[in-house]
C-alpha positions in Angstrom: -182.2 102.9 -107.5 -182.9 102.0 -111.1 -182.3 105.5 -112.3 -179.1 105.6 -110.3 -177.7 102.5 -112.1 -178.6 104.0 -115.5 -176.9 107.3 -114.7 -173.8 105.4 -113.5 -173.7 103.2 -116.6 -174.3 106.2 -118.9 -171.5 108.1 -117.3 -169.0 105.4 -118.3 -170.5 104.5 -121.7 -169.3 107.0 -124.2 -171.7 107.7 -127.1 -170.7 108.3 -130.6 -172.6 110.0 -133.4 -170.4 108.6 -136.2 -167.8 106.0 -136.9 -165.2 108.7 -137.4 -165.8 109.8 -133.8 -165.8 106.2 -132.6 -162.6 105.0 -134.3 -160.1 106.9 -132.0 -161.8 105.4 -129.0 -161.6 102.0 -130.6 -157.9 102.3 -131.2 -157.4 103.3 -127.5 -159.1 100.1 -126.6 -156.5 98.2 -128.7 -153.2 99.6 -127.5 -151.6 96.3 -126.7 -149.8 94.8 -129.7 -150.6 91.2 -128.8 -154.3 92.1 -128.7 -154.1 93.7 -132.1 -152.2 90.7 -133.5 -154.9 88.4 -132.1 -157.5 90.5 -133.8 -155.6 90.3 -137.1 -155.2 86.5 -136.8 -158.9 86.1 -136.1 -159.9 88.4 -139.0 -157.5 86.6 -141.4 -159.0 83.2 -140.3 -162.5 84.6 -140.8 -161.6 85.5 -144.4 -160.0 82.1 -145.0 -163.1 80.2 -143.6 -165.4 82.3 -145.8 -163.3 81.5 -148.9 -163.1 77.8 -148.1 -166.9 77.6 -147.3 -167.7 79.3 -150.6 -165.2 77.4 -152.8 -166.0 74.0 -151.3 -169.7 74.8 -150.9 -169.5 73.8 -147.2 -171.7 76.6 -146.0 -172.0 75.1 -142.5 -168.5 76.3 -141.9 -169.9 79.8 -141.8 -171.3 79.1 -138.3 -167.7 79.2 -137.1 -167.2 82.8 -138.1 -168.3 84.4 -134.8 -166.4 81.9 -132.7 -163.2 82.4 -134.7 -163.5 86.2 -135.0 -164.6 87.0 -131.5 -162.6 84.2 -129.9 -159.2 85.6 -130.9 -160.3 89.2 -130.2 -161.7 88.4 -126.7 -158.6 86.5 -125.7 -156.7 89.6 -126.6 -158.9 91.8 -124.6 -159.3 89.7 -121.5 -155.7 88.4 -121.1 -153.5 91.1 -122.7 -155.4 94.4 -123.1 -157.2 93.8 -119.8 -160.4 95.5 -120.8 -163.9 94.6 -122.1 -164.2 94.4 -125.8 -165.9 97.4 -127.5 -168.3 94.8 -129.0 -170.2 94.8 -125.7 -170.9 98.5 -125.8 -170.9 99.4 -129.5 -171.4 96.2 -131.5 -171.8 97.7 -135.0 -169.1 100.3 -134.8 -166.8 97.7 -133.2 -167.3 95.2 -136.1 -166.6 98.1 -138.5 -163.5 99.1 -136.4 -162.2 95.5 -136.5 -162.1 95.6 -140.3 -160.7 99.2 -140.5 -158.0 98.3 -138.1 -157.3 95.1 -140.1 -156.8 97.2 -143.2 -154.7 99.7 -141.3 -152.4 96.9 -140.1 -152.2 95.5 -143.6 -151.0 98.8 -145.1 -148.7 99.6 -142.2 -150.7 102.5 -140.8 -150.9 100.7 -137.4 -148.0 98.7 -135.9 -148.5 95.0 -136.3 
């Protein structure tokens, strides 16, 4: 039974050998514009909190980063995109994807 569950899970969990291969999958998981906007807001707030924490030397604010960043993103996925965040399956590529998508939205490559 254990092997059956693993085979079932592996069947639905794509694997990627590079970020270049992962990013198109990541974008497909972020088709909903509201989800992307929530990611953008969360990422912007993360940068703002980092700046405030460093400038004011209130380093305890840094504990808020995961809550802010993931909070906005997960609301987007669960309520608008209606999927599970890529973070659960591919945490490192997903974090990288968040910042690449943020940059792509800033420069107009991806619709905001």
